[in-house]
C-alpha positions in Angstrom: -76.5 122.1 9.9 -73.6 123.4 7.5 -74.8 125.0 4.4 -73.0 125.2 0.5 -73.8 127.4 -2.3 -74.4 125.2 -5.3 -72.7 126.2 -8.5 -74.4 126.3 -12.2 -72.3 123.4 -13.2 -73.8 121.2 -10.3 -77.2 121.2 -12.2 -78.1 119.2 -15.5 -81.5 118.7 -17.1 -82.0 115.8 -18.8 -85.3 114.4 -20.5 -86.5 111.0 -21.5 -89.2 109.1 -23.3 -90.9 106.5 -21.5 -93.6 104.2 -23.5 -96.3 101.9 -22.2 -99.0 99.7 -23.1 -102.3 101.7 -23.7 -104.9 99.4 -22.5 -106.0 98.2 -19.2 -103.8 95.1 -17.5 -100.7 96.5 -19.3 -101.8 95.1 -22.7 -101.1 96.7 -26.0 -103.6 95.4 -28.1 -107.2 95.0 -28.1 -108.8 92.0 -29.1 -112.7 92.1 -28.1 -114.7 95.1 -27.6 -117.9 95.0 -25.5 -120.2 98.0 -25.2 -123.0 99.1 -22.5 -126.8 98.7 -23.2 -127.1 101.1 -20.3 -125.0 103.5 -21.6 -126.2 103.4 -24.8 -129.7 103.7 -24.0 -129.0 107.0 -21.8 -129.1 110.4 -22.6 -125.2 110.1 -23.7 -126.0 107.1 -25.9 -127.3 109.4 -28.9 -123.6 111.3 -28.7 -121.4 108.5 -28.2 -120.6 104.6 -27.3 -118.1 103.9 -24.3 -116.0 100.9 -25.4 -115.0 98.5 -23.0 -112.2 95.3 -22.8 -114.4 93.2 -21.4 -118.3 92.8 -20.1 -119.3 96.3 -19.0 -121.0 94.7 -16.4 -117.6 92.5 -15.0 -116.0 93.9 -12.0 -112.8 94.6 -14.1 -114.5 96.4 -17.0 -113.2 99.9 -17.6 -113.7 102.2 -20.5 -110.9 102.1 -23.1 -112.3 104.1 -25.6 -115.4 105.9 -27.4 -116.5 105.7 -30.1 -119.0 108.8 -32.1 -120.3 110.2 -35.0 -120.2 113.6 -36.6 -122.0 115.1 -39.5 -121.9 118.5 -41.0 -125.6 118.4 -42.0 -126.9 116.8 -39.0 -127.8 113.4 -40.8 -127.8 109.8 -38.9 -129.8 111.3 -35.7 -133.4 113.0 -34.9 -133.3 116.5 -34.4 -133.4 118.2 -31.1 -136.6 120.2 -32.1 -138.4 119.4 -35.8 -138.9 123.3 -36.2 -134.9 123.7 -36.3 -133.6 121.8 -39.3 -130.0 120.3 -39.0 -129.8 120.8 -35.1 -128.8 117.0 -34.2 -126.5 115.2 -31.9 -124.2 114.2 -35.0 -124.1 118.0 -35.7 -123.3 118.7 -32.4 -120.3 116.2 -32.6 -118.9 117.4 -35.8 -118.8 120.9 -34.1 -117.2 120.0 -31.0 -114.4 118.4 -32.9 -114.2 121.3 -35.6 -113.6 123.5 -32.8 -111.2 121.4 -30.6 -109.1 120.4 -33.5 -109.5 123.1 -36.4 -110.5 125.8 -34.1 -112.4 127.7 -36.6 -116.3 127.1 -37.1 -115.6 127.6 -40.9 -113.0 125.4 -41.8 -113.0 121.9 -43.2 -111.4 118.5 -42.9 -109.8 117.4 -45.4 -108.2 113.6 -45.3 -105.6 113.5 -47.7 -106.7 115.6 -50.7 -110.7 115.3 -50.0 -112.4 117.0 -48.0 -115.2 115.6 -45.7 -118.5 116.8 -44.0 -118.9 113.7 -41.8 -116.6 111.8 -39.8 -116.0 108.2 -37.1 -114.4 109.4 -34.0 -112.5 107.0 -31.9 -111.6 108.8 -28.6 -109.0 106.9 -26.0 -110.3 107.7 -22.5 -107.9 110.0 -20.7 -107.0 107.3 -18.1 -105.3 105.3 -20.7 -102.5 107.6 -21.2 -100.5 110.3 -19.4 -99.0 112.5 -22.5 -99.8 111.1 -25.7 -100.2 108.2 -27.9 -96.9 106.9 -29.4 -96.5 107.5 -33.1 -95.9 104.6 -35.5 -97.0 101.8 -33.0 -100.6 101.9 -33.9 -102.7 99.2 -35.9 -106.5 99.3 -36.0 -108.3 96.5 -38.1 -111.7 97.0 -39.7 -113.5 94.4 -41.2 -116.7 95.0 -43.8 -118.3 93.0 -46.7 -115.4 94.2 -49.0 -112.6 92.4 -47.0 -110.4 93.7 -44.1 -108.2 96.9 -43.9 -105.0 97.6 -41.4 -104.7 101.0 -40.7 -101.7 102.9 -39.3 -100.3 106.2 -39.2 -97.8 108.2 -41.7 -95.5 109.1 -39.0 -92.8 107.3 -40.3 -92.8 108.4 -44.0 -93.7 112.0 -43.1 -91.0 114.4 -43.7 -92.9 117.1 -42.0 -95.1 117.2 -39.2 -98.6 119.2 -39.6 -99.9 120.9 -36.4 -103.3 122.3 -36.1 -104.9 123.6 -32.5 -104.9 119.9 -31.3 -101.1 119.3 -31.8 -99.9 116.9 -34.1 -101.7 115.6 -37.1 -100.7 112.4 -39.0 -102.7 110.8 -41.8 -104.4 107.3 -41.3 -103.2 105.2 -44.3 -103.1 101.6 -44.9 -100.2 99.9 -42.8 -99.5 98.2 -39.6 -97.2 98.9 -36.8 -96.1 102.4 -38.7 -95.0 100.4 -41.6 -97.2 102.0 -44.7 -98.2 99.9 -47.3 -98.2 101.7 -50.4 -99.2 99.6 -53.0 -99.2 101.3 -56.4 -98.3 105.0 -54.8 -96.1 106.2 -51.7 -99.1 107.7 -49.4 -100.4 104.6 -48.5 -104.0 105.5 -49.6 -105.9 106.6 -52.7 -105.7 110.5 -54.2 -108.9 110.0 -55.4 -110.7 109.2 -52.2 -108.7 110.3 -49.5 -106.5 108.9 -46.6 -108.7 107.1 -44.1 -108.7 109.8 -41.6 -106.3 111.6 -38.9 -104.2 110.5 -36.1 -104.1 112.9 -33.4 -101.6 111.5 -30.7 -101.7 114.5 -28.4 -105.4 114.0 -27.5 -105.5 110.5 -28.1 -108.2 111.0 -31.0 -108.5 109.3 -34.4 -110.8 110.7 -36.8 -112.0 108.2 -39.4 -113.2 109.0 -43.1 -115.8 107.0 -43.7 -115.9 107.6 -48.0 -112.5 106.2 -47.8 -113.0 103.3 -46.0 -116.1 102.4 -47.4 -114.7 102.4 -51.1 -111.8 99.7 -49.3 -113.9 97.5 -47.3 -117.8 98.8 -48.1 -118.3 99.8 -44.7 -120.1 103.2 -44.7 -122.1 105.8 -42.5 -125.9 106.0 -43.1 -126.6 109.8 -44.0 -130.5 109.3 -43.9 -131.8 113.0 -42.7 -133.7 113.0 -39.3 -133.5 109.8 -38.3 -131.3 107.6 -35.7 -128.9 105.7 -37.7 -126.3 105.2 -34.9 -123.3 105.3 -37.3 -121.5 104.6 -34.4 -122.9 100.8 -34.4 -121.5 100.5 -38.1 -118.2 101.4 -36.4 -118.8 99.1 -33.6 -119.3 96.3 -36.1 -116.4 96.8 -38.2 -114.4 97.0 -35.0 -115.6 93.6 -33.6 -115.1 92.0 -36.9 -111.3 93.2 -37.2 -110.7 92.2 -33.7 -107.6 94.4 -33.3 -106.8 97.6 -32.0 -103.0 98.0 -30.8 -101.6 101.4 -29.3 -99.3 102.6 -27.1 -98.9 105.6 -25.0 -95.7 108.0 -24.5 -94.5 110.4 -22.0 -91.6 113.0 -21.6 -89.9 112.9 -18.2 -87.6 115.7 -17.7 -85.3 115.3 -14.8 -83.2 117.7 -12.9 -80.0 116.2 -11.7 -78.3 118.1 -8.8 -74.7 117.1 -7.7 -74.1 117.2 -4.4 -70.2 117.7 -3.2 -68.7 117.3 0.1 -65.0 117.8 -0.2 -62.5 116.6 2.2 -62.2 119.3 4.6 -66.2 120.0 4.7 -68.9 118.3 7.2 -66.6 116.7 9.2 -67.9 118.2 12.5 -71.4 117.5 13.9 -73.6 120.2 15.2 -75.3 117.4 17.4 -75.6 118.9 20.7 -73.9 115.8 22.3 -70.8 116.3 20.0 -69.7 119.4 22.2 -70.0 120.7 25.7 -73.1 122.6 26.6 -71.2 124.9 29.3 -67.8 125.3 27.5 -68.6 124.7 23.6 -65.3 122.2 23.4 -65.2 119.2 21.7 -66.3 116.0 24.4 -64.4 113.4 22.8 -60.2 114.3 22.5 -60.3 111.6 19.4 -62.9 113.8 17.4 -60.5 117.0 17.2 -58.2 115.8 14.9 -59.8 113.0 13.6 -63.5 113.5 13.6 -66.3 111.4 11.5 -69.5 112.0 10.5 -72.3 109.9 9.4 -74.8 112.2 6.7 -78.0 110.4 6.1 -80.1 113.7 4.9 -79.3 116.2 2.0 -81.8 119.7 2.2 -82.3 121.6 -0.7 -82.9 125.3 0.1 -83.4 129.0 -1.5 -81.8 132.1 -0.9 -84.7 132.8 1.7 -83.1 129.6 3.5 -86.2 127.7 2.9 -86.6 124.2 2.6 -87.4 122.9 -0.9 -86.7 119.4 -1.2 -85.1 116.7 0.9 -82.9 113.6 -0.4 -82.3 110.6 1.9 -79.5 108.5 1.3 -79.7 104.7 1.3 -77.3 104.4 4.0 -75.5 106.6 6.5 -72.0 108.0 4.8 -68.8 108.0 6.6 -67.1 111.2 6.3 -63.9 112.4 7.9 -60.4 114.4 6.7 -59.9 111.7 3.9 -62.8 111.0 2.4 -65.0 112.9 0.2 -68.6 112.5 -0.9 -70.5 113.4 -4.4 -74.3 112.5 -4.3 -76.6 112.7 -7.3 -80.0 113.9 -6.6 -82.7 113.5 -9.2 -85.9 115.4 -9.1 -88.6 114.2 -11.8 -91.2 116.6 -13.0 
């Protein structure tokens, strides 16, 4: 076995962004939304509703995303205990997302310029993407008695990126596939009612601002205290009528390229026992003394402790002699 120490210039690190359709069956767009009555009637149904790309009883049905409703005051759902005011599933949901996204139990959600104490949630199932959602490609269509609303994120017009505990934050605005419908202002939403929510690509989540959406298409969450309003059903109906949710995922793949060089004077003699005489150590075949030939098939990468770290197989054996040099590029993805 022959060894050759690699030099610093033999290593190159490169990063590539890979995009893919978000939904099952390699589809970038969902046009039909199905729920499970069994899940909704179960204990988890008080908190969220899973959405499928086909009937939940079908063999190909997979959870695409979940919808939920959060309310700081606990409105829109029954209390856990009537002796504890405000403690309800919607308040729990609000607190969970406040901790996850803001990291501060005293912080407020501010959509555009408007602070809100309630929101809808669309949380993409973690199996649907590897690293994050791809900004600038989303279109979410909602429909209500006041018309149709197309939503996208404002990543294409934002001069700076805002970060919080959940990573990047973009405003949800009127538009499609990253193209913002500015209308009478450059923001894509009315400052008086605030933006339509937040797009959080690093955790695969959308927060929808009920007040802004209601002002546009007359779809609002019921805030009756201490009763099960099933506000996620209001969002579900708006999704069904809109019949479009387009999104893509992205992943940054870092690759370590290692260039293995075999110069003309190197690796021409085999260490295979059949190459030499076991008793005298001489080359058995005279033709290999002055004109040896080897056929490398495998490259091993070792550390300074002589520990094998990686193995690379070439597609076919390489003919190597004093008249030939070999350059093999090894790619390690991580």
